[in-house]
N, C-alpha and C positions, 0 to 999 in steps of 0.2 A: 982804469976801472978796477975796483977791488973785487975780491971774491964774493962778498955779500951782494954787490950790485949784479954780478953775473948770475948768481943763484936766483935772485929776485926776478931778473929778466927771464930766466928759464922757467921759473914758476908761473910767471904771467903768460908766457907763450904756451905752456902746457895747459893752463887753465882755459885759454882761448881755444886751443885745439879740442879739448874735451867738450867745451860748450858747443863748438861747431859740429863735432861728432854727434852729440846728443840731439842737436837740432836736425841734422841730416838723417839720423836714424829714425826719428819721429816722422819726418816727412816720408821716408821710405816705407814705413809701416802704413801710413795713411794711403800712399799711392798703391801699395800692394793690395790693401783692402778695396780700394776703388776699382782696381784692375779685376779683382775676383768678382766684384759685383757686376761689372760690365760684361765679363765673360758669362756669368749666369744669365744676365739679361739677354745677351746675344743668343745663347743657347735656347732660351725660352722663345724668343722671337723667331728663330730658325724653325723650331718645332711648330709654332703657330702658322708660319708661312707654308710649311710642308702640308699641314692639315688643310689649309685654305686651297692649296693647289690640288689636293686630292678631292676636295669638295667641288672645285671647278671642273675637274675631269669627270667626276660622277655626274654633275649637272649637264655637262656637254653630252655625255653618253646618253643620259636620260632624254635629253631633248632630241638627240638623233634617233632614238628608238621611237619616240612618240610622234616624230615628224613635225613637231611644232617649231618650224624654222630650222630644224637640224638637217644636216646633210647625211643622207643614207649611205653614201659611199664612204664617208668618214666613219660612220658606225661600223661598216663592214671592215674597214682597215683596223679599227681599234679591236674589234672582235678577233680578227686574224692575228693581230699582235699579241693579244691575250692568250690565244690558243698556242701560239709559238712559245710564249713564256711558260705556259703550263707544260708543253712538250719538253722544253729544255729542263724543267724541274724534274719531270718524270725520268728523263734520260740520266740526270745526275743521281737520282735516287737508285736507279737501276745499276749504276756502276759500282 
């Protein structure tokens, strides 16, 4: 094989590598954008779930206070837990 053949073979291989690199780089950018979108969507859904759990807790507490099928002992436990949480916060503020 002469020098021109070797050079042409190297040029072809380099061109192939560059093409593959550009393709993979484009795919990587696309996947990175999709990942970021998924992370944002997950964060949004986690926040909505947190809000729904808070609404559920509030509803259960309201039902417990009104006696409409709620358990009064459960309301007392929740109130006691809330009081403990407030006490802990006050202790932390006092330190």
